[in-house]
Every structure is written in structure tokens, then in C-alpha cells.
C-alpha positions, 0 to 999 in steps of 0.5 A: 738639318734645320737649327731651331732657336727660340725654344717654345714654352709648354704649360698645362693647368694640371698639377699633382692635385688635379683629378682624373681627366684630360688637360690641354698642353699649351705652348707659347711658341716664341721665336720658332724660326730657324736659320733658313727662314722656316716658321713652325706651327704647334698643335696643342697636346693633351695630358690624361690623368688616370685613376691611381691604383690602390689595394684595400685589404680587410684585416682578418680577426678572431673573436669568441662566440657571443662577443661583439664584433671587433672594429673592422679595419683595413690596410692600403697598399698599391700606390697608396693615397695621396694629397691627404685623401681619405676613404669614406664608408665602412667595412661590413660583415654579416656576423653578429653576436648570435652567429655560430662558430666558423668563418664569415667574410669581411666585405667592402661594405660602403668603404669607397675612394673617390673617382681619382682611384682605382680600388681593388678590394680583398675580403678579410675573414672573421673567425668565430671561436667556441666560447669557454664554458665550465660545467661542474657536476654536483657531488651527491650522496645516497644510501646503498639500495636506493635509486640514484638522486637527480644528477645536477650541475653548475655552469660557470662563465655563462651561456649566452644568446638564450642557449641551453644545455641538452642531454643529461649527466651519467654515472655507472652506479645503480641500486645494486652498486655497493658502498663506495664512490662512483664518478658522475660524468658528462654523459650526453650533456652539451651546450652545442658546438658553439662552446668549448666545454671544460667538464669537472666530474662529480662524485656519487657517494654510496653509504651503508644502509641502516638495518636493525636486526632484532632476535625474536623472543622464544620460549621452550619447556624445561629439558627440551632442546632450544628451538631455532633462534630467529630474528627480524630485520627492521630499519631500512631493510635488506635489498637487492636479494641480500641475505 
């Protein structure tokens, strides 16, 4: 077997900072002779630098309906960035302050790496949760026999995006309900599915109806029996067929 001596020196201009591409591997042959008088010829090789695989995963977030989106961030895995390289651009989502409750994808947007990387992107998710809203029914008072007043309420924590409540409060009390209290409940009042409602009942207080009973003045003859004693009812009067 030939015994080579005068080992060749291999070299290439590629280094860890070299971009993706092909680089020649050169040789300085030196004294490539063996003891039997052979001379070797060397054919240059090629070093291929391929893109570095990285995975970019958008972080998932949660926010309340009506609030601004949080800053969209991401994590990098795989073989990672090297040589001080950075990604450019930004993630994106179609969700805005008016987007309703639900899940919306966080996508790659303009986020990019240079051609030195093979980027795999994994979407994140923005979860929009209901906005807390407190509704308090106003306490009201009315007289027995009268119609219920308009049932009103106060809203705390604030509606956003021009949203309005729909529906109406409710109570089981009506004109025939006796003196006492009756709850004023939420009924059909609602701000819609983008809100988590904390409802505080109100109270309808029914007070006694003021009436005046006046005995009628009557005359009779001496010695006669008393006539029927009658009266008139005044004030707010009897209602609901009461006697």
C-alpha cells in the first residue's frame, strides 16, 4: 500500500458567519508523493451552507372585549438564531377593540428571517373574554292600586363601542298586588354576549292607598228608627273591586 507523506492543507473561505450558499474547498497539495514515486492530483470540493431551521411560535393571549390588543410576542425554538441575527417585521391579528367574544388567530404577519433560516411558523391565539358589567335596578315606590312606574336601572363599569342594552326589567307586582315589597329583576334586559353581567335586583315598595271615609249626615223624625247609616269614600278611593 502506498505510503503518502507531505499531507495537503485544505481551506475554504466559509466560516460560521457565511450565508447560505456554496463555497469551494481548496487544497495546497504540498509534496504529495509516495515512496514509489506517485504524484497525486487533487480536485477541489464544495461546502454547501444550508438554511438553519428555526420554529417561531406566536404566544397566545387573553384580553377583555373592548380593550386594546396586548403586544404580540413570540418564542423561537429549533436551532435558534445565531451570529446576533434578529427577526424583522411583526405578528398580526384581525382582532380589534370591537371584535366580539371568541378566539382569533395570531398569524405571522410581516415577521421574517433572512434567507439564512428556514422558518416554520406556528399560529398563536387571542382569546377575547366577556367584559364585566354591573347593572343595578333602581328601587321604586308606588301606591297600592296604581300602575307600576317605569322600571329604571344604573350601569356600572361602562358599555363600550357604542353598545346599548336591550330588553326590559321585570317585576311580578301589578295593580292588584298588596302592600309590601316585590323584587325588580333583570327580565330580558341584556347588553349581549360580549358582556358578563352582574345584576343587582331592585325593590318595588307598595304603600297603602290613602282613602277618606266620611259618614253621611242623616235626619229622622223623633220616635222613628234610625235610618241606615251610610258613608262616602274619598281620597284616592277604593280600587280593584275592594269593599
